[in-house]
N, C-alpha and C positions, 0 to 999 in steps of 0.2 A: 218380295224376295226376287232377286235377279235370277234369270234363267241361266242354265249351265254354260251358254255360249258367251256370256258377258266379257267384254274386254277389260282386263284388270287395270289397264292404263286409264280407262274412263274413270274408275273409282279414284285412282290416284289424283287425277285432275280435279275432281269434285272436292276431294279432301284438301287439296292445296287452296282452293277458294274458301272453303269453310274455315280452314286454319288461318287464312288471312283475316277473316272477320273476327275470329277468336283472339288473334294476337294484335289487333290494331284498334285499340279503344280510341286512339286519336284519329284525326282526319287522315285519309289516305285514298289512293286511287289504284284500281286494278282493272285490266281490260280482259274481256272474254270474247272470243269469236267462234263462229260456227259456219261450216261450208253451206249448210242448209238453214237459212235464216228462220224458216218456219218452225224449226226445232228449238230455237233459243228459249222460248217460254217453257218448253218441256224440261230443258236443262235447268232453268231457274226453279221450277217446282222441286226438282230433285235436290238442288242446293238447299232450298228452304227446309225440306223434310230432313235432310242430313243435319242441318244446323240445329234442328229441334233436339236431336240426340245429345247435343252439347249444351242444351238449355239456352240456345241463342235464338232471338226473335229477329229474323231477317225479312225485310219488307221489299216487295217488288213494286217499283213505280213504273207503270206502263203509260207511256206518253202517247196520247192520241194525236191525230193530225191537227186538232184545235189547240194543242198545248205548246206549239213552237214559240209563241211570243211570251209564254208564261213559264218557261223552263225553270228559272230560279225560284219563282214563287211556289211552284209545285214541289220542288225539292225541299224548300224550307218548311212547307206544310207537312210533308212526309217525315222530315227530321224532327218536327215538333212532337211527333208521336213517340219519340225516343226509342226507336228500334236499335238493335245491336249492329245493324248494317243495312245498306240500301242498294238494291239492284235496279239500275235504270235500263229499261228495255224499249224496243220499238224505235230506236234512234235511226235505224236505216231508213224508215219511211220519212222521218223528219228531215234527214239529210237530203233526200231527193226533193221534198217539197220546198225546202228553203234554199236549194242550190248551194248547199254546204255552209250556209250562214250559221246554222245551229252549232257547228263545230267551233266557229270563231266565238260565238256567245258563251259556250261552255269554257273555252280557254280563258276568256276575259273574266269569268266567274271563279277561276281556280282558287284564289285566296279566300273568297267567301265560302266556297265549298270546304276548304281545309278548316276554316273557322268553325264549321258545324261539329267538328270533333267526331265525325262519323265515317267509317270506312265505306267507300262507294265502289261498286262494280259496274263498269260500263259494258253493255252487251251489244256488239255490232258484228257485221259480216267481216270476213277477212279483208275484202277490198277496202272497206271503210276504216279498218285499223290503219292502213297506209295513209289515209287522209288525215287521221288524227296525228300520226307521227310527223306529217309534213306541215299541216296547217295549225296544229295546236301543240307545238313543240314544248312550250313551257309546262303545260299540263301533262303531256305524255312523258316528259322526263322525270316527273315526280311519281310515276307509277311504281307500285311494288313489284320487284323482280321483273319478270317479262310479261308476255301475253299468254293466257291459257287458251289453247285452241282445241276445238272439238270438230272431228270430221263427221261424226254421226252420234246417234243415241242408241244404245242397246235396248232390246225389248225387255219389258218387265211384266211379270204376272201381276204383281201388286206394287204400286209405287209408294205405298206407305210403309213398306217393310224393307229394310236394307241391312240384312244380317252381314253381308259382305263388308259393309263399312265398319262393323265392329272389329273386323280383323285386318283393316287397312289403315288403322290409326296412324302408324308411324311410317307409311310409305313415303311421306313427305319429309323424311329425315335427311340428314346431310349426306350427299354423295361426295365422298372425299376426292374421288378421281376427277370430278368436274369442277372442284373448287378453284383449281389453278386457272381454268379457262375463264371463270367468272372474275377472278382476281385480275387476270391480264386485261380483260375488257375495262374494268373500273380503273385500273392503273392508267390505261390509255386515255380515258375520259378525264382523269385527274390531271394528267400532263397537259392535255389540250386546254383544260379550264385555267390552269396556272399560266400557260403561255399566252392565252387571250386576256389574262388579268381580270378574271371574273372576281366579283366581290368575295373576300375571304369567308363571310358568313354563308354565302350561297354554296361555295365549295365545301365548307365544313359540314353543312347539314344535308346537302343533296348528293355528295360523292364520298367525302372522307369518312363520314360516320358508317356508311354501309361497307366501305372498304376495310375499316378497322374491324368490324364484326366478322368479315370474311377471313381476314388475317387470323383472328382468334380461332375461328372454326378450323382453319388449316394449320393451327399451332405455330404460326409465324409470329411469335410473341414480340420479338424485337421490332419487327416491322410495324406491328400494331401499336406498340408503345411509342415509337418514334413519330408516327403519324398523329397519334392522339395528342402528344405534347405540342406538336406543330400547330394544330388547329384548336387546342383546348380553349384559348381565349375567345373563340367564336362559337363555342358550343354551350348550350343551356343545360347545365348539370344541376339546376335547382328545381325546375318544374317540368321539363320536357321528358316524358317517360322513356321513350326509346333511347335518348341520350344517357339518361341515368342508368339504364340497364346495360348499355354497352360499356360505360365507364366502370360499373360494378363488376362486370365480367372480366374486364382488363385488370382491375385491382386484384380480383380473385386469382387470375392466372399468374400474376406477378407477386403473389403471397403478401399483398398489403391488406391483411385481414380486416383491420378496424375500418379502413376506408371503404372496403367492399361492404361490410356489414352496415355501415351508416347509410350507404346508397340503397341497399336492398330494403332496409326499413323505410326509407323515403318512398321507394317505389310501391311498397305495400300500402302505405298511407294513401297514395294517389289512386291506386287500384280499388281500395275500399271505398273511396269517395265516389268513384265512377261506377261502382257496382260490378266491377270486373271479377267475378268469382273464380274463374279459371286462372286469371293472373295472380290473384291473392294466393291460391293454392300453390302455384309454381314458386311464388316468392317465399312462402313459408318453407318450402323445400330448400331453396337457395340459402336462406338464413341458417337452416339446419346444417347445410354443407359447410358454411363458414365456421360455425361452432365446432363442427367435426375437425376441420383443419386446425382450429385453436386447441384441440384435444379436450374440449369441454363436452364430454360424452352425454351427460344427462340433459344439457341444454339442446344438444343436437337431436337427441331422441325425442325430446318434447316437441320440437318444431317439425320433425319428420312425421310424427304421429298426427299432429294437427293437419299437416299437408295431406296425409293419407285419408283422414276423416273427411276433409273438404273435397277430395278428388273422387272418393268412392261413389258419391251420388251423382256424378256428372257423366259417367260412361266414358271417361277419358282413360281408356285402358293402357295406352302407351306410356303416359306419364305415371300411371299407377305402378307399372312394372319397374320404373326407375326408383320410385319411392320405396317399394318393397326391398329393392336391392340396397338402398341406403340404410334402411332400418336394420337389415341383416348385418351390414358392416358395423353398425354401432353395437349390436349385441355381441359381435365377435370381439370388439374392443373391451367389452365388459366381461368377457369370458363365458357368456351364456350361449354355448355352442349349439344347443338344440334349437333355440329360438332363431339364432342366426341362420342355421341351415334351412329351417322351415321357410323363412322369408326369402332367402336366395332361391329356393326351389320354386316358390310362387312367382318370383321375378322371371326365372328362366322359362317357366311355362307360358307366361305372357309374351315374352320376346320371341319364343319359338312360334307361337300362334300368329303373331302379326309380322313375322319375318323381319324383325329388327335386329340385324346382324351386329351393329355396334353395341347395342344393349346386351345381347346374348354373350358377346365376347367378354364384356365387363363382368357380368354375373358369373360366368364360368371361372374367371380369374378369382373372384371373391370366394367362390366355393373352394377353389384350389387353396386359397389362403387359410381357410378353416382346416383343411387337411395338413397344411404346413404347420399351423399352430399345434395340431395334435401329433405332429411328428410322422404323419403318414405320407412320406415323400413321394412314393411311386404314384399314389392316387393324385396328389397335388400336381405332379409333373404331367400326368396324362391330361388333366383339365387345362392346365396352362398352355400346353402345346396345341390343344384344340382351339383355345382362345387366340393364340398367336396366328394360327392358320387363317382364322376369320379376319383378323386385323390386317394381315398381309393382303388378303383379297380386297378389302375395302379401302386400303391405303390410309388408315388412321394412324399416323406416325406418332402422335402424342401417346395414345394408349399402348401402342406397340413398344415404345421406349420403356414404359413401366413394366410391361409383360416380360420383355427381355431381362430386365433387372430381377424380376421375381424368379424366372427360370434359372438365372445365374445363382441366386440364393439357394434354390433347391439342389442344384448340382453340387454346390459347395458343401451343403449339409450331407449329401450322399457321398462325400469324399472324392468327388471328381473335379478337382481344382482346375484342370486344364479346360474342361467344358465350361465351368463357371466363369473363368476369365474371358473366354470367347464371347459369351453372352453379355458380360459386363461391358466389354469394349464396344460391342455393337450398340448397346444401350447408351453409352457415353457419347458415341458419334451423333446419335439423334438428339440427345438432350442438349448438346452444345449447339446444334443447328437451330433448335427451337428456343433456346435460351431459358430452359427450366432449371433455375439455379438450385432450387430445393432438392430435387432428385439427383441433380448433378453432383452435389456434395455427397449424397448417399452412395452413388455409384463409385465416385473417386475413393471414398473410404473403403468400399468393398474391394476395389482393385488393389489398393495398397495392402489390404489384409491378405489377399491371395499371394501377392508378390512377396510380402513379408514371410509368409509360410514357406514359400519356395526357396527363399534365401536363408531359411533357418533362423529368422529373427524371432518368430513366434512358434511355440510348441503346440 
C-alpha cells in the first residue's frame, strides 16, 4: 500500500502503461523514461504488479552487456513465452557500450518487432529518448501516444499491494480540453505527410487512423467521416483490430447500426482467438450498445449482462461502472424502475470513487431520466443540472448537447416553454456543429413543438 505522501500523478502514469498493455494485443511500441535510471527496474516491478490486477502477464527483458549482439534473438525468445506485453530495460548501458549502434539495430528490427503482435515498452533515460527520436525515427513515430516520463518513485510500505490503483482505473480517461491540442498536432503531421507525398498506406495507418479516433473522441463526426472515406481504401478493415474498432465506432456515431454491429462481432472473434479477455468484455458491451440503439432491449440486456459477468472477475472497476449504467438504462426502457435505479446508483458510486467525471455526468443524467419517466420533474431537473455542470467543466460537448436537450424537455413539461426553447436552441447549435443527425431531428421537432404552442397552433 502506498504511503500517504504518494504523488497521484505517478499512479496515473503507471495506469497509462498498464492500459497500453491491456488495449494493445497487436504489436506496438511505448517509451518510458526516468530521471534516475537506477529506478527504472523499480518502476517496472510496479507496472508488472499492477498488471497482475488486470490478469495481465507482463515480462521484463533485462538486457545485460553481453546481449547487445543478440537483441532480436532475446526478444523473440521472450515473446515465445507468450506474455501479454514485454518491458525492455537496461538499454542505457547497451547504448553506451555500442556507441548508439543498438538504437539503429532496434530501428531496423521494427517490422519484425511489430510482427510479434506483442506490445513493447522501451525503458531508457530522458537523454536517450532524444536519441531514439533522432536516430530511430521510423520506430519512434510508431509509438503509442507520447512518452511516459517519471521524475522519481514514491516510497511504498509494501510493493505487492496497490489499493490506490483500484481507485485510479479511469484517470487515463479522455481529457476533452486537451483533445484539440492533440488533434492540431496530428493534423500538422498529416499535412506534412501529404505534402511530402508519403505512401497513402503509411499515412492511413500511422496518422489518419489515430486522427479519426481523436475526431470521434472530440465529437467532430463530420471530420472523422471525411478523413475515413478519404483513406478507407488503404485501411485493413478485415483483420486489423484497431482499424476495425475505429471503423465500428465511426459507424456507431453515424447511426449505421448494422455496419457497426458486424464489425464489433468481427472484433469479438479476433479478441477471442488472441485470448484478450478484457477486449472481449468491452466488445460484448459495445454490441449491447448497438442493440440498444436498435431498440432491441432484450438483446441489449443479454450482451450487457454477459459483459458485466466477464468484467466482474477482472478488477476492471472503471468499465464495470459503465456497464452498470448501461444495464440500468435498459431496465428503464423496460419500465423496471427499481432495477434501473439500483444499477445507476451502483454506477454512480463507482464513478465517484474513481473520480470519473464523464461517467458520473452520464449516470446522473440517466437517474434524472428515471425521475422524468415518473413525472418527478424537479428531481429530474436537479440531477440534470448537476450533470450539465460537470460536462461544462470537462468540455464534453457531445454529452452536453444531449443534456441540454433533456433539460429543455423537463422545462417544457414544467410548463416553462421559454426556458425549454432556450435549452433546445443551445442543444441544436452543438448538434449541428458535431453532425449528430439523429438527435438533431429530435431537437428540431421539439423546437417546432414549442413554437407551434406559442403561435397557438397546438393546444
